[in-house]
N, C-alpha and C positions, 0 to 999 in steps of 0.2 A: 777380029774376033771380039765380040761383046764381052764385057766383064763377067756377065752371068755365065757365059759359055766357059770362061776360064775357071770360074768356081766349080762348074760341073765337071770340068776336066780334073781339077784337084780332087773332087769327090771320087771320080773313077780311079785315080791313082791311089787314093786312100783305101778303096775297096781291095785293090790288088795288094797293097801293103798288109791289110788285115789278113788276107788269105795266106800270105807268106809267113806272118807272125804265128798264125795258127799251126802251120807246118813246123815251124821252129819249136813252138811249145810242145807239140806232140813228140818231138825227138829230143827234148831237153833231158839232161841226165839226172835231174833232181826235181822234186816237187817244189822246193824253194824257188828254183829258177822258173818253173812253170807259173808260179804265183806272180812273180815279177813280170813275166811276159804278159800274163792275162791283165795285170794292172795297166801295162803300157797299151794294150789293146783297148781297154775301156777308155783311157784318155783319148785315144784316136777316135773312138766312137763319139765321145763328147764333142770333139772338134768337128766331126762330121755333122752332128746335130746342130751345132752353132752355124755352120755353113749353110745347112738346109734352111735354117731359120732366116738367115740373111736373104737367101733366094726367095723364100716364101713371102717375106715382108716387102720385097721389091719387085714383085711381079714375075719372078722366075719360078721354075719348078724342077724338081729332081725326083726320080722315083724312089729314092731312099737307098741307103747302103745295104748291100747284100753281104753280110758277114760270112765267116766260115761256118761250116756245118755245126750245129749245136747252138748257134747264136741267131736269134730272130732278127730280120732286117728292121732297121729303124723306119718308123712311119709317123707322120703327123697325127694319125688317129690313135696311137698308143698313149 
């Protein structure tokens, strides 16, 4: 498997992780905990953007992370 394919796989796993964190945030018992979880999700999105940038700059491509509902997907056009 090419290294770019491995990065794409990491991005796919990150998308799954974001969806799970969104569910966790929705069921969190306090707003303070939801804020912490949302901050964690934003760091995850930043990591995903960095990985997307690596792929883009080295001839790879990934359609962009599809976050949980209420969060627009990342796109190089944004």
